[in-house]
VOZA-245217 format. One record per residue (C-alpha): residue number from 1; residue in three letters; x, y, z. Coordinates in Angstrom, 2 decimals. Example, Ala and Ser with C-alpha at 12.3 -4.5 7.8 and 13.67 -1.06 7.14 Angstrom:
BEGIN
(1 'ALA' (12.30 -4.50 7.80))
(2 'SER' (13.67 -1.06 7.14))
//
This chain:
BEGIN
(1 'UNK' (-95.11 73.31 24.03))
(2 'UNK' (-91.49 72.23 24.49))
(3 'UNK' (-89.25 72.87 21.41))
(4 'UNK' (-86.58 70.36 20.33))
(5 'UNK' (-83.71 72.69 21.24))
(6 'UNK' (-84.90 73.47 24.78))
(7 'UNK' (-83.20 72.14 27.86))
(8 'UNK' (-84.76 72.08 31.28))
(9 'UNK' (-84.60 75.26 33.50))
(10 'UNK' (-81.23 75.71 35.41))
(11 'UNK' (-79.63 72.67 33.73))
(12 'UNK' (-76.30 73.23 32.16))
(13 'UNK' (-75.01 73.29 28.59))
(14 'UNK' (-71.34 73.85 27.79))
(15 'UNK' (-69.96 74.42 24.27))
(16 'UNK' (-67.06 76.08 22.55))
(17 'UNK' (-65.46 78.61 24.94))
(18 'UNK' (-67.41 77.62 28.12))
(19 'UNK' (-66.69 73.88 27.56))
(20 'UNK' (-62.98 74.68 27.17))
(21 'UNK' (-63.01 76.75 30.30))
(22 'UNK' (-64.77 74.03 32.27))
(23 'UNK' (-62.22 71.43 31.09))
(24 'UNK' (-59.24 73.75 31.92))
(25 'UNK' (-60.67 74.60 35.38))
(26 'UNK' (-61.24 70.93 36.31))
(27 'UNK' (-57.77 70.02 35.02))
(28 'UNK' (-55.95 72.73 36.85))
(29 'UNK' (-57.87 72.08 40.10))
(30 'UNK' (-57.25 68.36 39.99))
(31 'UNK' (-53.53 68.80 39.44))
(32 'UNK' (-53.22 71.15 42.34))
(33 'UNK' (-55.20 68.91 44.76))
(34 'UNK' (-53.21 65.74 43.74))
(35 'UNK' (-49.98 67.65 44.50))
(36 'UNK' (-51.55 68.61 47.86))
(37 'UNK' (-51.97 64.79 48.44))
(38 'UNK' (-55.72 64.58 48.03))
(39 'UNK' (-57.14 61.39 46.34))
(40 'UNK' (-60.11 61.69 44.00))
(41 'UNK' (-63.42 60.20 44.66))
(42 'UNK' (-66.55 60.14 42.45))
(43 'UNK' (-69.73 59.35 44.39))
(44 'UNK' (-72.85 57.85 42.76))
(45 'UNK' (-75.49 60.09 41.24))
(46 'UNK' (-78.09 58.49 43.34))
(47 'UNK' (-78.21 58.21 47.15))
(48 'UNK' (-80.26 56.38 49.73))
(49 'UNK' (-79.47 58.84 52.58))
(50 'UNK' (-79.57 62.42 51.34))
(51 'UNK' (-83.10 62.86 52.50))
(52 'UNK' (-81.98 62.35 56.12))
(53 'UNK' (-79.77 65.52 56.05))
(54 'UNK' (-81.37 67.67 53.36))
(55 'UNK' (-84.69 69.38 53.00))
(56 'UNK' (-86.71 66.96 50.99))
(57 'UNK' (-88.36 69.72 49.08))
(58 'UNK' (-84.99 70.37 47.31))
(59 'UNK' (-84.44 66.72 46.34))
(60 'UNK' (-85.23 64.97 43.01))
(61 'UNK' (-86.57 61.70 44.32))
(62 'UNK' (-87.21 58.22 42.98))
(63 'UNK' (-87.93 54.71 44.41))
(64 'UNK' (-85.85 51.64 43.85))
(65 'UNK' (-87.17 48.19 42.99))
(66 'UNK' (-87.98 47.63 46.73))
(67 'UNK' (-89.66 50.96 46.99))
(68 'UNK' (-86.84 52.48 49.04))
(69 'UNK' (-86.35 56.23 48.63))
(70 'UNK' (-83.54 57.28 46.23))
(71 'UNK' (-82.61 60.80 45.51))
(72 'UNK' (-80.28 62.52 43.03))
(73 'UNK' (-77.09 63.64 44.76))
(74 'UNK' (-77.82 67.08 46.17))
(75 'UNK' (-74.75 67.43 48.28))
(76 'UNK' (-71.20 65.93 47.73))
(77 'UNK' (-69.70 66.57 51.14))
(78 'UNK' (-72.23 64.38 52.93))
(79 'UNK' (-71.84 61.46 50.51))
(80 'UNK' (-68.02 61.73 50.64))
(81 'UNK' (-67.87 61.62 54.42))
(82 'UNK' (-70.48 58.87 54.64))
(83 'UNK' (-68.85 56.58 52.07))
(84 'UNK' (-65.32 57.13 53.40))
(85 'UNK' (-66.23 56.47 57.13))
(86 'UNK' (-69.07 53.95 56.70))
(87 'UNK' (-68.30 51.98 53.49))
(88 'UNK' (-64.51 52.22 53.17))
(89 'UNK' (-63.92 52.31 56.98))
(90 'UNK' (-62.62 54.83 59.60))
(91 'UNK' (-59.29 53.05 59.74))
(92 'UNK' (-58.42 54.19 56.13))
(93 'UNK' (-55.27 56.12 56.28))
(94 'UNK' (-56.14 58.55 53.50))
(95 'UNK' (-58.02 61.57 54.94))
(96 'UNK' (-57.81 63.99 52.07))
(97 'UNK' (-60.28 63.59 49.26))
(98 'UNK' (-61.53 65.76 46.30))
(99 'UNK' (-64.39 65.41 43.89))
(100 'UNK' (-65.39 67.06 40.60))
(101 'UNK' (-68.97 66.43 39.97))
(102 'UNK' (-72.44 68.05 39.90))
(103 'UNK' (-75.13 68.13 42.44))
(104 'UNK' (-78.89 68.33 41.57))
(105 'UNK' (-81.84 70.07 43.14))
(106 'UNK' (-85.54 69.98 42.41))
(107 'UNK' (-87.01 70.41 39.92))
(108 'UNK' (-84.10 70.41 37.32))
(109 'UNK' (-81.17 72.49 38.62))
(110 'UNK' (-77.61 71.15 38.26))
(111 'UNK' (-74.48 72.77 39.69))
(112 'UNK' (-70.94 71.57 39.00))
(113 'UNK' (-68.52 71.77 41.92))
(114 'UNK' (-64.85 71.18 42.62))
(115 'UNK' (-64.61 70.21 46.32))
(116 'UNK' (-62.23 68.92 48.83))
(117 'UNK' (-62.56 67.34 52.28))
(118 'UNK' (-59.98 66.82 54.95))
(119 'UNK' (-61.37 64.34 57.40))
(120 'UNK' (-60.32 64.33 61.01))
(121 'UNK' (-58.86 67.73 60.68))
(122 'UNK' (-59.70 70.98 62.49))
(123 'UNK' (-57.20 73.40 60.83))
(124 'UNK' (-59.25 75.38 58.35))
(125 'UNK' (-56.18 77.17 57.06))
(126 'UNK' (-55.41 74.01 55.00))
(127 'UNK' (-58.53 74.28 53.04))
(128 'UNK' (-58.21 78.05 52.55))
(129 'UNK' (-54.67 77.75 51.36))
(130 'UNK' (-55.36 74.90 49.02))
(131 'UNK' (-58.57 76.65 47.42))
(132 'UNK' (-56.50 79.88 47.22))
(133 'UNK' (-53.85 78.04 45.16))
(134 'UNK' (-56.57 77.13 42.73))
(135 'UNK' (-57.87 80.60 42.55))
(136 'UNK' (-54.43 81.93 41.72))
(137 'UNK' (-53.70 79.32 39.19))
(138 'UNK' (-57.02 80.24 37.40))
(139 'UNK' (-55.87 84.00 37.40))
(140 'UNK' (-58.58 84.99 39.79))
(141 'UNK' (-58.32 87.08 42.89))
(142 'UNK' (-61.80 87.34 44.54))
(143 'UNK' (-62.34 88.70 47.99))
(144 'UNK' (-61.96 86.04 50.70))
(145 'UNK' (-64.29 86.62 53.71))
(146 'UNK' (-63.47 84.87 56.93))
(147 'UNK' (-66.33 84.52 59.55))
(148 'UNK' (-67.22 82.51 62.55))
(149 'UNK' (-70.86 81.40 62.64))
(150 'UNK' (-70.64 80.97 66.45))
(151 'UNK' (-70.37 84.69 67.05))
(152 'UNK' (-73.72 85.71 65.71))
(153 'UNK' (-75.26 82.75 67.49))
(154 'UNK' (-73.88 83.77 70.78))
(155 'UNK' (-74.93 87.43 70.39))
(156 'UNK' (-78.42 86.33 69.28))
(157 'UNK' (-78.93 84.37 72.53))
(158 'UNK' (-77.27 87.03 74.76))
(159 'UNK' (-79.45 89.89 73.48))
(160 'UNK' (-82.45 87.95 72.29))
(161 'UNK' (-81.96 89.06 68.70))
(162 'UNK' (-83.22 87.03 65.75))
(163 'UNK' (-80.65 85.39 63.67))
(164 'UNK' (-82.35 87.05 60.64))
(165 'UNK' (-80.92 90.39 61.85))
(166 'UNK' (-77.44 88.97 61.01))
(167 'UNK' (-78.50 86.94 58.10))
(168 'UNK' (-79.95 90.10 56.49))
(169 'UNK' (-77.09 92.29 57.65))
(170 'UNK' (-79.52 94.60 59.44))
(171 'UNK' (-76.86 96.79 60.99))
(172 'UNK' (-79.51 99.29 62.19))
(173 'UNK' (-80.97 96.79 64.76))
(174 'UNK' (-77.47 96.12 66.00))
(175 'UNK' (-76.44 99.73 66.41))
(176 'UNK' (-79.82 100.34 68.28))
(177 'UNK' (-78.43 98.36 71.14))
(178 'UNK' (-75.88 101.10 71.64))
(179 'UNK' (-73.16 98.65 72.82))
(180 'UNK' (-69.62 99.83 71.96))
(181 'UNK' (-67.94 96.54 71.43))
(182 'UNK' (-70.82 95.26 69.29))
(183 'UNK' (-70.92 98.32 67.02))
(184 'UNK' (-67.08 97.82 66.50))
(185 'UNK' (-67.67 94.23 65.56))
(186 'UNK' (-70.37 95.37 62.97))
(187 'UNK' (-67.72 97.62 61.36))
(188 'UNK' (-64.77 95.25 61.72))
(189 'UNK' (-63.15 94.40 58.36))
(190 'UNK' (-59.40 94.11 58.91))
(191 'UNK' (-57.33 91.68 60.96))
(192 'UNK' (-55.59 94.43 62.84))
(193 'UNK' (-58.93 95.72 64.04))
(194 'UNK' (-59.54 92.55 66.16))
(195 'UNK' (-56.93 93.63 68.64))
(196 'UNK' (-58.80 97.00 69.11))
(197 'UNK' (-61.87 95.18 70.42))
(198 'UNK' (-60.60 91.93 71.73))
(199 'UNK' (-60.40 93.04 75.40))
(200 'UNK' (-63.86 94.56 75.39))
(201 'UNK' (-66.00 91.69 74.22))
(202 'UNK' (-67.36 89.03 76.56))
(203 'UNK' (-65.23 85.91 77.13))
(204 'UNK' (-67.58 83.66 75.15))
(205 'UNK' (-67.13 85.91 72.01))
(206 'UNK' (-63.48 86.59 72.77))
(207 'UNK' (-62.45 82.97 72.26))
(208 'UNK' (-64.34 82.94 68.99))
(209 'UNK' (-62.69 86.00 67.72))
(210 'UNK' (-59.29 84.53 68.60))
(211 'UNK' (-60.13 81.58 66.30))
(212 'UNK' (-60.66 84.05 63.44))
(213 'UNK' (-57.38 85.83 64.26))
(214 'UNK' (-55.33 82.73 64.32))
(215 'UNK' (-56.93 81.42 61.09))
(216 'UNK' (-56.23 84.65 59.33))
(217 'UNK' (-52.56 84.68 60.36))
(218 'UNK' (-52.05 81.17 58.99))
(219 'UNK' (-53.29 81.82 55.42))
(220 'UNK' (-51.21 83.06 52.52))
(221 'UNK' (-54.01 84.73 50.45))
(222 'UNK' (-53.82 88.56 50.49))
(223 'UNK' (-57.27 89.81 49.38))
(224 'UNK' (-59.01 89.12 52.75))
(225 'UNK' (-61.72 90.67 54.86))
(226 'UNK' (-62.95 89.74 58.19))
(227 'UNK' (-66.73 89.60 58.92))
(228 'UNK' (-67.37 88.45 62.56))
(229 'UNK' (-71.11 89.20 62.48))
(230 'UNK' (-71.73 87.42 59.09))
(231 'UNK' (-74.30 84.70 59.36))
(232 'UNK' (-75.98 82.36 56.92))
(233 'UNK' (-77.80 79.16 57.61))
(234 'UNK' (-75.54 76.35 56.60))
(235 'UNK' (-76.23 72.56 56.26))
(236 'UNK' (-73.10 71.56 58.12))
(237 'UNK' (-70.56 74.27 58.45))
(238 'UNK' (-70.88 75.25 62.19))
(239 'UNK' (-67.80 77.16 63.24))
(240 'UNK' (-65.11 78.96 61.21))
(241 'UNK' (-66.41 79.70 57.69))
(242 'UNK' (-65.00 81.28 54.53))
(243 'UNK' (-66.22 82.25 51.16))
(244 'UNK' (-64.81 83.82 47.93))
(245 'UNK' (-66.88 86.39 46.16))
(246 'UNK' (-66.65 88.95 43.38))
(247 'UNK' (-69.31 91.32 42.17))
(248 'UNK' (-71.84 89.76 44.63))
(249 'UNK' (-71.27 86.43 43.07))
(250 'UNK' (-70.09 83.48 45.32))
(251 'UNK' (-67.30 81.54 43.75))
(252 'UNK' (-66.77 79.18 46.49))
(253 'UNK' (-67.08 78.46 50.24))
(254 'UNK' (-65.93 76.20 52.98))
(255 'UNK' (-65.56 75.78 56.74))
(256 'UNK' (-65.28 73.54 59.77))
(257 'UNK' (-68.00 70.81 60.27))
(258 'UNK' (-68.63 67.74 62.33))
(259 'UNK' (-70.56 64.84 60.79))
(260 'UNK' (-71.17 61.64 62.81))
(261 'UNK' (-68.67 62.75 65.51))
(262 'UNK' (-65.94 63.35 62.85))
(263 'UNK' (-64.43 66.87 62.94))
(264 'UNK' (-63.42 67.83 59.39))
(265 'UNK' (-62.79 70.78 57.11))
(266 'UNK' (-63.61 71.31 53.41))
(267 'UNK' (-64.49 73.64 50.63))
(268 'UNK' (-66.45 73.71 47.39))
(269 'UNK' (-65.75 75.89 44.32))
(270 'UNK' (-68.66 76.61 41.99))
(271 'UNK' (-67.49 75.67 38.48))
(272 'UNK' (-70.10 77.55 36.53))
(273 'UNK' (-69.42 80.87 38.43))
(274 'UNK' (-65.58 80.35 37.94))
(275 'UNK' (-66.29 79.93 34.13))
(276 'UNK' (-68.24 83.17 34.07))
(277 'UNK' (-65.49 85.01 35.86))
(278 'UNK' (-62.72 83.79 33.53))
(279 'UNK' (-64.72 84.51 30.37))
(280 'UNK' (-65.62 88.03 31.56))
(281 'UNK' (-61.87 88.93 32.26))
//
């Protein structure tokens, strides 16, 4: 039996303090991004193309009047890049876009996000510094983790290790290999420690470590940790990657990605988690 006051599981209800926090967070974020010369875009709730890039099991699907597959928007980045490059045209001079909108996953989950995409840009420090300004304006200072997804991939292939070893942070399996530089990477947390191992790692990993070092040197945020062996299966982030978290709660993430031969960077902040953090302060 469904009572009149019930709402679907994992759907969102905002009232009183949470509604005010949501409005404040979105207003502060939009003002910062506009000053940083992003333009706002609001994409349709329904999409014809999400099933081409996203696991169909996570989509809420419909059919249009011609029986073509439609789905509720499950990812904003894909739609923003597709609409800018395909519908509005690659020749458009504006490359920085932000959105404030929810995404939806089967069967009834909704998640509000504040996201920004910088098309035809490879410098991830822009996304980190812009998202950090939002965090600071919200009075939050979560830990910023910088990683490079290429490093665990290279090590996985080189030593025939399953990527799940890195995904599950199974350090025991890594230490079992008894390789000095690999053990150092597993323990590495601070920027200064990169120089201690940089000359010992294979060249293929050295170049990827240097990317982390250069990125960390170009950001202004202070609460930073380095995690070169961190791995998570991402839909499109395929190189340098970052995330904000506090008390095991992810507040946002971003990274480098390439979609339809367009190299870009971007980030998404999770509004509902930001609300919880601010209310709990």
